[in-house]
PDB file as gemmi writes it, atoms N, CA and C in Angstrom:
CRYST1    1.000    1.000    1.000  90.00  90.00  90.00 P 1                      
ATOM      1  N   MET A   1     -42.087 -26.948   1.865  1.00  0.00           N  
ATOM      2  CA  MET A   1     -42.010 -28.378   2.017  1.00  0.00           C  
ATOM      3  C   MET A   1     -43.058 -29.016   1.131  1.00  0.00           C  
ATOM      4  N   ALA A   2     -43.005 -30.309   1.062  1.00  0.00           N  
ATOM      5  CA  ALA A   2     -43.881 -31.043   0.165  1.00  0.00           C  
ATOM      6  C   ALA A   2     -45.349 -30.854   0.513  1.00  0.00           C  
ATOM      7  N   ARG A   3     -46.181 -30.755  -0.501  1.00  0.00           N  
ATOM      8  CA  ARG A   3     -47.621 -30.626  -0.316  1.00  0.00           C  
ATOM      9  C   ARG A   3     -48.311 -31.872  -0.869  1.00  0.00           C  
ATOM     10  N   PHE A   4     -47.816 -33.040  -0.524  1.00  0.00           N  
ATOM     11  CA  PHE A   4     -48.423 -34.282  -0.950  1.00  0.00           C  
ATOM     12  C   PHE A   4     -48.178 -35.331   0.119  1.00  0.00           C  
ATOM     13  N   PRO A   5     -48.969 -36.422   0.108  1.00  0.00           N  
ATOM     14  CA  PRO A   5     -48.778 -37.443   1.136  1.00  0.00           C  
ATOM     15  C   PRO A   5     -47.398 -38.077   1.011  1.00  0.00           C  
ATOM     16  N   HIS A   6     -46.759 -38.280   2.113  1.00  0.00           N  
ATOM     17  CA  HIS A   6     -45.455 -38.938   2.112  1.00  0.00           C  
ATOM     18  C   HIS A   6     -45.305 -39.714   3.410  1.00  0.00           C  
ATOM     19  N   TYR A   7     -44.368 -40.617   3.413  1.00  0.00           N  
ATOM     20  CA  TYR A   7     -44.133 -41.435   4.594  1.00  0.00           C  
ATOM     21  C   TYR A   7     -43.188 -40.719   5.539  1.00  0.00           C  
ATOM     22  N   LYS A   8     -43.448 -40.849   6.840  1.00  0.00           N  
ATOM     23  CA  LYS A   8     -42.584 -40.205   7.831  1.00  0.00           C  
ATOM     24  C   LYS A   8     -41.136 -40.643   7.662  1.00  0.00           C  
ATOM     25  N   SER A   9     -40.945 -41.883   7.259  1.00  0.00           N  
ATOM     26  CA  SER A   9     -39.582 -42.391   7.096  1.00  0.00           C  
ATOM     27  C   SER A   9     -38.843 -41.704   5.951  1.00  0.00           C  
ATOM     28  N   ASN A  10     -39.566 -41.043   5.054  1.00  0.00           N  
ATOM     29  CA  ASN A  10     -38.940 -40.370   3.910  1.00  0.00           C  
ATOM     30  C   ASN A  10     -38.750 -38.874   4.112  1.00  0.00           C  
ATOM     31  N   VAL A  11     -39.181 -38.331   5.228  1.00  0.00           N  
ATOM     32  CA  VAL A  11     -39.143 -36.886   5.430  1.00  0.00           C  
ATOM     33  C   VAL A  11     -37.718 -36.344   5.357  1.00  0.00           C  
ATOM     34  N   ILE A  12     -36.774 -37.019   5.994  1.00  0.00           N  
ATOM     35  CA  ILE A  12     -35.387 -36.541   5.975  1.00  0.00           C  
ATOM     36  C   ILE A  12     -34.845 -36.552   4.555  1.00  0.00           C  
ATOM     37  N   GLU A  13     -35.063 -37.648   3.836  1.00  0.00           N  
ATOM     38  CA  GLU A  13     -34.565 -37.731   2.460  1.00  0.00           C  
ATOM     39  C   GLU A  13     -35.265 -36.726   1.551  1.00  0.00           C  
ATOM     40  N   LEU A  14     -36.541 -36.489   1.780  1.00  0.00           N  
ATOM     41  CA  LEU A  14     -37.272 -35.494   0.997  1.00  0.00           C  
ATOM     42  C   LEU A  14     -36.692 -34.107   1.237  1.00  0.00           C  
ATOM     43  N   GLY A  15     -36.409 -33.786   2.478  1.00  0.00           N  
ATOM     44  CA  GLY A  15     -35.779 -32.504   2.802  1.00  0.00           C  
ATOM     45  C   GLY A  15     -34.417 -32.361   2.153  1.00  0.00           C  
ATOM     46  N   ARG A  16     -33.653 -33.442   2.164  1.00  0.00           N  
ATOM     47  CA  ARG A  16     -32.326 -33.415   1.527  1.00  0.00           C  
ATOM     48  C   ARG A  16     -32.441 -33.197   0.022  1.00  0.00           C  
ATOM     49  N   LEU A  17     -33.415 -33.870  -0.593  1.00  0.00           N  
ATOM     50  CA  LEU A  17     -33.624 -33.697  -2.033  1.00  0.00           C  
ATOM     51  C   LEU A  17     -33.968 -32.246  -2.355  1.00  0.00           C  
ATOM     52  N   LEU A  18     -34.877 -31.660  -1.593  1.00  0.00           N  
ATOM     53  CA  LEU A  18     -35.269 -30.269  -1.840  1.00  0.00           C  
ATOM     54  C   LEU A  18     -34.106 -29.312  -1.594  1.00  0.00           C  
ATOM     55  N   ALA A  19     -33.304 -29.592  -0.583  1.00  0.00           N  
ATOM     56  CA  ALA A  19     -32.131 -28.748  -0.313  1.00  0.00           C  
ATOM     57  C   ALA A  19     -31.116 -28.863  -1.443  1.00  0.00           C  
ATOM     58  N   ARG A  20     -30.856 -30.095  -1.892  1.00  0.00           N  
ATOM     59  CA  ARG A  20     -29.900 -30.277  -2.999  1.00  0.00           C  
ATOM     60  C   ARG A  20     -30.407 -29.585  -4.262  1.00  0.00           C  
ATOM     61  N   ALA A  21     -31.717 -29.684  -4.507  1.00  0.00           N  
ATOM     62  CA  ALA A  21     -32.294 -29.058  -5.701  1.00  0.00           C  
ATOM     63  C   ALA A  21     -32.181 -27.542  -5.646  1.00  0.00           C  
ATOM     64  N   SER A  22     -32.221 -26.974  -4.450  1.00  0.00           N  
ATOM     65  CA  SER A  22     -32.101 -25.515  -4.341  1.00  0.00           C  
ATOM     66  C   SER A  22     -30.659 -25.050  -4.507  1.00  0.00           C  
ATOM     67  N   LEU A  23     -29.707 -25.946  -4.302  1.00  0.00           N  
ATOM     68  CA  LEU A  23     -28.291 -25.573  -4.383  1.00  0.00           C  
ATOM     69  C   LEU A  23     -27.595 -26.042  -5.650  1.00  0.00           C  
ATOM     70  N   ASP A  24     -28.094 -27.107  -6.251  1.00  0.00           N  
ATOM     71  CA  ASP A  24     -27.423 -27.729  -7.396  1.00  0.00           C  
ATOM     72  C   ASP A  24     -28.354 -27.700  -8.607  1.00  0.00           C  
ATOM     73  N   GLU A  25     -27.968 -26.952  -9.611  1.00  0.00           N  
ATOM     74  CA  GLU A  25     -28.807 -26.771 -10.803  1.00  0.00           C  
ATOM     75  C   GLU A  25     -29.135 -28.098 -11.490  1.00  0.00           C  
ATOM     76  N   SER A  26     -28.191 -29.031 -11.552  1.00  0.00           N  
ATOM     77  CA  SER A  26     -28.451 -30.307 -12.229  1.00  0.00           C  
ATOM     78  C   SER A  26     -29.477 -31.146 -11.455  1.00  0.00           C  
ATOM     79  N   VAL A  27     -29.436 -31.091 -10.137  1.00  0.00           N  
ATOM     80  CA  VAL A  27     -30.431 -31.803  -9.320  1.00  0.00           C  
ATOM     81  C   VAL A  27     -31.797 -31.154  -9.509  1.00  0.00           C  
ATOM     82  N   ARG A  28     -31.835 -29.821  -9.536  1.00  0.00           N  
ATOM     83  CA  ARG A  28     -33.099 -29.114  -9.753  1.00  0.00           C  
ATOM     84  C   ARG A  28     -33.694 -29.466 -11.112  1.00  0.00           C  
ATOM     85  N   GLU A  29     -32.858 -29.481 -12.149  1.00  0.00           N  
ATOM     86  CA  GLU A  29     -33.344 -29.814 -13.488  1.00  0.00           C  
ATOM     87  C   GLU A  29     -33.882 -31.241 -13.543  1.00  0.00           C  
ATOM     88  N   ALA A  30     -33.210 -32.168 -12.863  1.00  0.00           N  
ATOM     89  CA  ALA A  30     -33.684 -33.557 -12.820  1.00  0.00           C  
ATOM     90  C   ALA A  30     -35.021 -33.649 -12.091  1.00  0.00           C  
ATOM     91  N   LEU A  31     -35.158 -32.899 -11.011  1.00  0.00           N  
ATOM     92  CA  LEU A  31     -36.411 -32.892 -10.257  1.00  0.00           C  
ATOM     93  C   LEU A  31     -37.541 -32.281 -11.084  1.00  0.00           C  
ATOM     94  N   VAL A  32     -37.250 -31.217 -11.802  1.00  0.00           N  
ATOM     95  CA  VAL A  32     -38.258 -30.561 -12.646  1.00  0.00           C  
ATOM     96  C   VAL A  32     -38.667 -31.470 -13.805  1.00  0.00           C  
ATOM     97  N   SER A  33     -37.697 -32.101 -14.458  1.00  0.00           N  
ATOM     98  CA  SER A  33     -38.000 -32.902 -15.645  1.00  0.00           C  
ATOM     99  C   SER A  33     -38.642 -34.246 -15.312  1.00  0.00           C  
ATOM    100  N   SER A  34     -38.319 -34.804 -14.157  1.00  0.00           N  
ATOM    101  CA  SER A  34     -38.879 -36.103 -13.801  1.00  0.00           C  
ATOM    102  C   SER A  34     -39.053 -36.223 -12.288  1.00  0.00           C  
ATOM    103  N   PRO A  35     -40.045 -35.505 -11.736  1.00  0.00           N  
ATOM    104  CA  PRO A  35     -40.214 -35.521 -10.283  1.00  0.00           C  
ATOM    105  C   PRO A  35     -40.509 -36.909  -9.722  1.00  0.00           C  
ATOM    106  N   GLN A  36     -41.294 -37.713 -10.436  1.00  0.00           N  
ATOM    107  CA  GLN A  36     -41.610 -39.046  -9.917  1.00  0.00           C  
ATOM    108  C   GLN A  36     -40.357 -39.910  -9.814  1.00  0.00           C  
ATOM    109  N   GLU A  37     -39.469 -39.793 -10.771  1.00  0.00           N  
ATOM    110  CA  GLU A  37     -38.218 -40.555 -10.724  1.00  0.00           C  
ATOM    111  C   GLU A  37     -37.345 -40.089  -9.561  1.00  0.00           C  
ATOM    112  N   ALA A  38     -37.260 -38.781  -9.365  1.00  0.00           N  
ATOM    113  CA  ALA A  38     -36.457 -38.245  -8.260  1.00  0.00           C  
ATOM    114  C   ALA A  38     -37.029 -38.684  -6.917  1.00  0.00           C  
ATOM    115  N   LEU A  39     -38.349 -38.703  -6.797  1.00  0.00           N  
ATOM    116  CA  LEU A  39     -38.982 -39.142  -5.554  1.00  0.00           C  
ATOM    117  C   LEU A  39     -38.796 -40.637  -5.335  1.00  0.00           C  
ATOM    118  N   ALA A  40     -38.805 -41.407  -6.414  1.00  0.00           N  
ATOM    119  CA  ALA A  40     -38.555 -42.849  -6.296  1.00  0.00           C  
ATOM    120  C   ALA A  40     -37.126 -43.111  -5.819  1.00  0.00           C  
ATOM    121  N   GLN A  41     -36.187 -42.287  -6.275  1.00  0.00           N  
ATOM    122  CA  GLN A  41     -34.791 -42.468  -5.882  1.00  0.00           C  
ATOM    123  C   GLN A  41     -34.569 -42.241  -4.390  1.00  0.00           C  
ATOM    124  N   ILE A  42     -35.434 -41.470  -3.744  1.00  0.00           N  
ATOM    125  CA  ILE A  42     -35.276 -41.268  -2.299  1.00  0.00           C  
ATOM    126  C   ILE A  42     -36.143 -42.236  -1.498  1.00  0.00           C  
ATOM    127  N   GLY A  43     -36.833 -43.133  -2.196  1.00  0.00           N  
ATOM    128  CA  GLY A  43     -37.552 -44.185  -1.497  1.00  0.00           C  
ATOM    129  C   GLY A  43     -39.060 -44.102  -1.466  1.00  0.00           C  
ATOM    130  N   LEU A  44     -39.643 -43.082  -2.095  1.00  0.00           N  
ATOM    131  CA  LEU A  44     -41.108 -43.041  -2.147  1.00  0.00           C  
ATOM    132  C   LEU A  44     -41.586 -44.111  -3.127  1.00  0.00           C  
ATOM    133  N   PRO A  45     -42.513 -44.965  -2.709  1.00  0.00           N  
ATOM    134  CA  PRO A  45     -42.952 -46.059  -3.574  1.00  0.00           C  
ATOM    135  C   PRO A  45     -43.770 -45.567  -4.760  1.00  0.00           C  
ATOM    136  N   LYS A  46     -43.653 -46.303  -5.853  1.00  0.00           N  
ATOM    137  CA  LYS A  46     -44.350 -45.935  -7.085  1.00  0.00           C  
ATOM    138  C   LYS A  46     -45.864 -45.866  -6.872  1.00  0.00           C  
ATOM    139  N   HIS A  47     -46.420 -46.756  -6.036  1.00  0.00           N  
ATOM    140  CA  HIS A  47     -47.875 -46.719  -5.838  1.00  0.00           C  
ATOM    141  C   HIS A  47     -48.313 -45.415  -5.171  1.00  0.00           C  
ATOM    142  N   ALA A  48     -47.416 -44.742  -4.478  1.00  0.00           N  
ATOM    143  CA  ALA A  48     -47.745 -43.444  -3.873  1.00  0.00           C  
ATOM    144  C   ALA A  48     -47.564 -42.312  -4.878  1.00  0.00           C  
ATOM    145  N   THR A  49     -46.463 -42.325  -5.615  1.00  0.00           N  
ATOM    146  CA  THR A  49     -46.187 -41.226  -6.543  1.00  0.00           C  
ATOM    147  C   THR A  49     -47.007 -41.315  -7.825  1.00  0.00           C  
ATOM    148  N   SER A  50     -47.488 -42.504  -8.163  1.00  0.00           N  
ATOM    149  CA  SER A  50     -48.259 -42.639  -9.405  1.00  0.00           C  
ATOM    150  C   SER A  50     -49.692 -42.133  -9.262  1.00  0.00           C  
ATOM    151  N   LEU A  51     -50.111 -41.820  -8.045  1.00  0.00           N  
ATOM    152  CA  LEU A  51     -51.478 -41.355  -7.818  1.00  0.00           C  
ATOM    153  C   LEU A  51     -51.695 -39.897  -8.193  1.00  0.00           C  
ATOM    154  N   MET A  52     -50.614 -39.171  -8.420  1.00  0.00           N  
ATOM    155  CA  MET A  52     -50.769 -37.745  -8.691  1.00  0.00           C  
ATOM    156  C   MET A  52     -49.750 -37.263  -9.708  1.00  0.00           C  
ATOM    157  N   THR A  53     -50.025 -36.106 -10.257  1.00  0.00           N  
ATOM    158  CA  THR A  53     -49.110 -35.453 -11.180  1.00  0.00           C  
ATOM    159  C   THR A  53     -48.345 -34.403 -10.400  1.00  0.00           C  
ATOM    160  N   PHE A  54     -47.032 -34.398 -10.542  1.00  0.00           N  
ATOM    161  CA  PHE A  54     -46.198 -33.449  -9.820  1.00  0.00           C  
ATOM    162  C   PHE A  54     -45.744 -32.337 -10.745  1.00  0.00           C  
ATOM    163  N   LYS A  55     -45.717 -31.140 -10.216  1.00  0.00           N  
ATOM    164  CA  LYS A  55     -45.162 -30.000 -10.938  1.00  0.00           C  
ATOM    165  C   LYS A  55     -44.287 -29.240  -9.955  1.00  0.00           C  
ATOM    166  N   VAL A  56     -43.036 -29.066 -10.321  1.00  0.00           N  
ATOM    167  CA  VAL A  56     -42.114 -28.318  -9.479  1.00  0.00           C  
ATOM    168  C   VAL A  56     -42.289 -26.843  -9.797  1.00  0.00           C  
ATOM    169  N   VAL A  57     -42.545 -26.050  -8.776  1.00  0.00           N  
ATOM    170  CA  VAL A  57     -42.753 -24.617  -8.941  1.00  0.00           C  
ATOM    171  C   VAL A  57     -41.531 -23.891  -8.406  1.00  0.00           C  
ATOM    172  N   ASP A  58     -40.890 -23.142  -9.271  1.00  0.00           N  
ATOM    173  CA  ASP A  58     -39.710 -22.367  -8.883  1.00  0.00           C  
ATOM    174  C   ASP A  58     -40.141 -20.917  -8.729  1.00  0.00           C  
ATOM    175  N   GLN A  59     -40.164 -20.457  -7.508  1.00  0.00           N  
ATOM    176  CA  GLN A  59     -40.661 -19.108  -7.242  1.00  0.00           C  
ATOM    177  C   GLN A  59     -39.790 -18.042  -7.899  1.00  0.00           C  
ATOM    178  N   ARG A  60     -38.553 -18.379  -8.220  1.00  0.00           N  
ATOM    179  CA  ARG A  60     -37.691 -17.409  -8.907  1.00  0.00           C  
ATOM    180  C   ARG A  60     -38.183 -17.145 -10.323  1.00  0.00           C  
ATOM    181  N   LEU A  61     -38.908 -18.113 -10.893  1.00  0.00           N  
ATOM    182  CA  LEU A  61     -39.369 -17.991 -12.271  1.00  0.00           C  
ATOM    183  C   LEU A  61     -40.840 -17.597 -12.380  1.00  0.00           C  
ATOM    184  N   GLN A  62     -41.598 -17.796 -11.312  1.00  0.00           N  
ATOM    185  CA  GLN A  62     -43.029 -17.505 -11.331  1.00  0.00           C  
ATOM    186  C   GLN A  62     -43.362 -16.610 -10.149  1.00  0.00           C  
ATOM    187  N   GLU A  63     -43.441 -15.336 -10.415  1.00  0.00           N  
ATOM    188  CA  GLU A  63     -43.727 -14.377  -9.355  1.00  0.00           C  
ATOM    189  C   GLU A  63     -45.072 -14.691  -8.707  1.00  0.00           C  
ATOM    190  N   ASN A  64     -45.114 -14.603  -7.390  1.00  0.00           N  
ATOM    191  CA  ASN A  64     -46.333 -14.856  -6.613  1.00  0.00           C  
ATOM    192  C   ASN A  64     -46.887 -16.263  -6.808  1.00  0.00           C  
ATOM    193  N   ALA A  65     -45.992 -17.228  -6.949  1.00  0.00           N  
ATOM    194  CA  ALA A  65     -46.417 -18.620  -7.074  1.00  0.00           C  
ATOM    195  C   ALA A  65     -47.108 -19.054  -5.785  1.00  0.00           C  
ATOM    196  N   VAL A  66     -48.186 -19.803  -5.928  1.00  0.00           N  
ATOM    197  CA  VAL A  66     -48.934 -20.303  -4.778  1.00  0.00           C  
ATOM    198  C   VAL A  66     -49.008 -21.821  -4.897  1.00  0.00           C  
ATOM    199  N   VAL A  67     -48.693 -22.512  -3.815  1.00  0.00           N  
ATOM    200  CA  VAL A  67     -48.784 -23.964  -3.785  1.00  0.00           C  
ATOM    201  C   VAL A  67     -49.902 -24.334  -2.825  1.00  0.00           C  
ATOM    202  N   LEU A  68     -50.895 -25.030  -3.341  1.00  0.00           N  
ATOM    203  CA  LEU A  68     -52.042 -25.408  -2.519  1.00  0.00           C  
ATOM    204  C   LEU A  68     -51.749 -26.691  -1.758  1.00  0.00           C  
ATOM    205  N   PRO A  69     -52.302 -26.816  -0.554  1.00  0.00           N  
ATOM    206  CA  PRO A  69     -52.113 -28.071   0.182  1.00  0.00           C  
ATOM    207  C   PRO A  69     -52.841 -29.199  -0.534  1.00  0.00           C  
ATOM    208  N   TYR A  70     -52.346 -30.410  -0.389  1.00  0.00           N  
ATOM    209  CA  TYR A  70     -52.971 -31.530  -1.099  1.00  0.00           C  
ATOM    210  C   TYR A  70     -54.322 -31.896  -0.520  1.00  0.00           C  
ATOM    211  N   LYS A  71     -54.538 -31.599   0.761  1.00  0.00           N  
ATOM    212  CA  LYS A  71     -55.808 -31.973   1.376  1.00  0.00           C  
ATOM    213  C   LYS A  71     -56.084 -31.076   2.574  1.00  0.00           C  
ATOM    214  N   LEU A  72     -57.301 -30.591   2.658  1.00  0.00           N  
ATOM    215  CA  LEU A  72     -57.718 -29.815   3.820  1.00  0.00           C  
ATOM    216  C   LEU A  72     -58.336 -30.754   4.848  1.00  0.00           C  
ATOM    217  N   ASN A  73     -58.296 -30.366   6.101  1.00  0.00           N  
ATOM    218  CA  ASN A  73     -58.897 -31.155   7.169  1.00  0.00           C  
ATOM    219  C   ASN A  73     -60.375 -30.793   7.257  1.00  0.00           C  
ATOM    220  N   ASP A  74     -61.234 -31.673   6.750  1.00  0.00           N  
ATOM    221  CA  ASP A  74     -62.676 -31.407   6.698  1.00  0.00           C  
ATOM    222  C   ASP A  74     -63.277 -31.200   8.081  1.00  0.00           C  
ATOM    223  N   ASP A  75     -62.806 -31.947   9.079  1.00  0.00           N  
ATOM    224  CA  ASP A  75     -63.338 -31.801  10.440  1.00  0.00           C  
ATOM    225  C   ASP A  75     -63.052 -30.411  10.997  1.00  0.00           C  
ATOM    226  N   LYS A  76     -61.830 -29.932  10.789  1.00  0.00           N  
ATOM    227  CA  LYS A  76     -61.473 -28.600  11.288  1.00  0.00           C  
ATOM    228  C   LYS A  76     -62.254 -27.519  10.550  1.00  0.00           C  
ATOM    229  N   LEU A  77     -62.449 -27.706   9.251  1.00  0.00           N  
ATOM    230  CA  LEU A  77     -63.233 -26.730   8.486  1.00  0.00           C  
ATOM    231  C   LEU A  77     -64.686 -26.717   8.957  1.00  0.00           C  
ATOM    232  N   ALA A  78     -65.278 -27.900   9.132  1.00  0.00           N  
ATOM    233  CA  ALA A  78     -66.686 -27.999   9.517  1.00  0.00           C  
ATOM    234  C   ALA A  78     -66.947 -27.455  10.917  1.00  0.00           C  
ATOM    235  N   SER A  79     -66.001 -27.632  11.820  1.00  0.00           N  
ATOM    236  CA  SER A  79     -66.227 -27.194  13.199  1.00  0.00           C  
ATOM    237  C   SER A  79     -65.702 -25.791  13.469  1.00  0.00           C  
ATOM    238  N   ASN A  80     -65.230 -25.116  12.430  1.00  0.00           N  
ATOM    239  CA  ASN A  80     -64.730 -23.741  12.561  1.00  0.00           C  
ATOM    240  C   ASN A  80     -63.682 -23.595  13.661  1.00  0.00           C  
ATOM    241  N   ILE A  81     -62.758 -24.526  13.713  1.00  0.00           N  
ATOM    242  CA  ILE A  81     -61.690 -24.448  14.714  1.00  0.00           C  
ATOM    243  C   ILE A  81     -60.933 -23.138  14.507  1.00  0.00           C  
ATOM    244  N   ALA A  82     -60.822 -22.400  15.591  1.00  0.00           N  
ATOM    245  CA  ALA A  82     -60.198 -21.070  15.534  1.00  0.00           C  
ATOM    246  C   ALA A  82     -58.786 -21.159  14.973  1.00  0.00           C  
ATOM    247  N   GLY A  83     -58.518 -20.311  14.024  1.00  0.00           N  
ATOM    248  CA  GLY A  83     -57.174 -20.186  13.495  1.00  0.00           C  
ATOM    249  C   GLY A  83     -56.831 -21.116  12.348  1.00  0.00           C  
ATOM    250  N   TYR A  84     -57.641 -22.159  12.101  1.00  0.00           N  
ATOM    251  CA  TYR A  84     -57.286 -23.111  11.045  1.00  0.00           C  
ATOM    252  C   TYR A  84     -57.259 -22.427   9.678  1.00  0.00           C  
ATOM    253  N   ALA A  85     -58.348 -21.761   9.312  1.00  0.00           N  
ATOM    254  CA  ALA A  85     -58.400 -21.085   8.014  1.00  0.00           C  
ATOM    255  C   ALA A  85     -57.393 -19.941   7.952  1.00  0.00           C  
ATOM    256  N   GLU A  86     -57.226 -19.241   9.070  1.00  0.00           N  
ATOM    257  CA  GLU A  86     -56.260 -18.139   9.099  1.00  0.00           C  
ATOM    258  C   GLU A  86     -54.842 -18.652   8.870  1.00  0.00           C  
ATOM    259  N   ASP A  87     -54.496 -19.768   9.516  1.00  0.00           N  
ATOM    260  CA  ASP A  87     -53.172 -20.349   9.320  1.00  0.00           C  
ATOM    261  C   ASP A  87     -52.973 -20.797   7.881  1.00  0.00           C  
ATOM    262  N   LEU A  88     -54.023 -21.366   7.271  1.00  0.00           N  
ATOM    263  CA  LEU A  88     -53.925 -21.757   5.866  1.00  0.00           C  
ATOM    264  C   LEU A  88     -53.699 -20.535   4.983  1.00  0.00           C  
ATOM    265  N   GLY A  89     -54.389 -19.447   5.304  1.00  0.00           N  
ATOM    266  CA  GLY A  89     -54.271 -18.224   4.517  1.00  0.00           C  
ATOM    267  C   GLY A  89     -52.866 -17.670   4.470  1.00  0.00           C  
ATOM    268  N   LYS A  90     -52.085 -17.917   5.503  1.00  0.00           N  
ATOM    269  CA  LYS A  90     -50.702 -17.427   5.530  1.00  0.00           C  
ATOM    270  C   LYS A  90     -49.873 -18.026   4.402  1.00  0.00           C  
ATOM    271  N   HIS A  91     -50.259 -19.223   3.943  1.00  0.00           N  
ATOM    272  CA  HIS A  91     -49.524 -19.874   2.858  1.00  0.00           C  
ATOM    273  C   HIS A  91     -49.807 -19.229   1.505  1.00  0.00           C  
ATOM    274  N   PHE A  92     -50.873 -18.437   1.428  1.00  0.00           N  
ATOM    275  CA  PHE A  92     -51.285 -17.865   0.155  1.00  0.00           C  
ATOM    276  C   PHE A  92     -51.025 -16.370   0.050  1.00  0.00           C  
ATOM    277  N   ALA A  93     -50.285 -15.814   0.975  1.00  0.00           N  
ATOM    278  CA  ALA A  93     -49.977 -14.382   0.940  1.00  0.00           C  
ATOM    279  C   ALA A  93     -49.063 -14.081  -0.238  1.00  0.00           C  
ATOM    280  N   LEU A  94     -49.265 -12.933  -0.848  1.00  0.00           N  
ATOM    281  CA  LEU A  94     -48.400 -12.533  -1.955  1.00  0.00           C  
ATOM    282  C   LEU A  94     -47.022 -12.185  -1.430  1.00  0.00           C  
ATOM    283  N   ASN A  95     -46.030 -12.397  -2.287  1.00  0.00           N  
ATOM    284  CA  ASN A  95     -44.635 -12.127  -1.885  1.00  0.00           C  
ATOM    285  C   ASN A  95     -44.416 -10.671  -1.599  1.00  0.00           C  
TER     286      ASN A  95                                                      
END                                                                             
């Protein structure tokens, strides 16, 4: 799923976009070539998408691709909440 800030109202459309991109080569190519435009088409505002650079990572083309979260929870890190770092680590396991 997306690793960037998004609006709750866009979650369904974001999921649909990612599903279509995984099934339809032309949608995937459009998302890869212009992710900000594809995100704008599903309703994400330009002021949100213009704050960052997007790169679509296709795990089929990049073995052991790792996607980092956009932001860690500083409070959970500072207070050593049990399981927080361990749960994050699961996202970085090799294929």
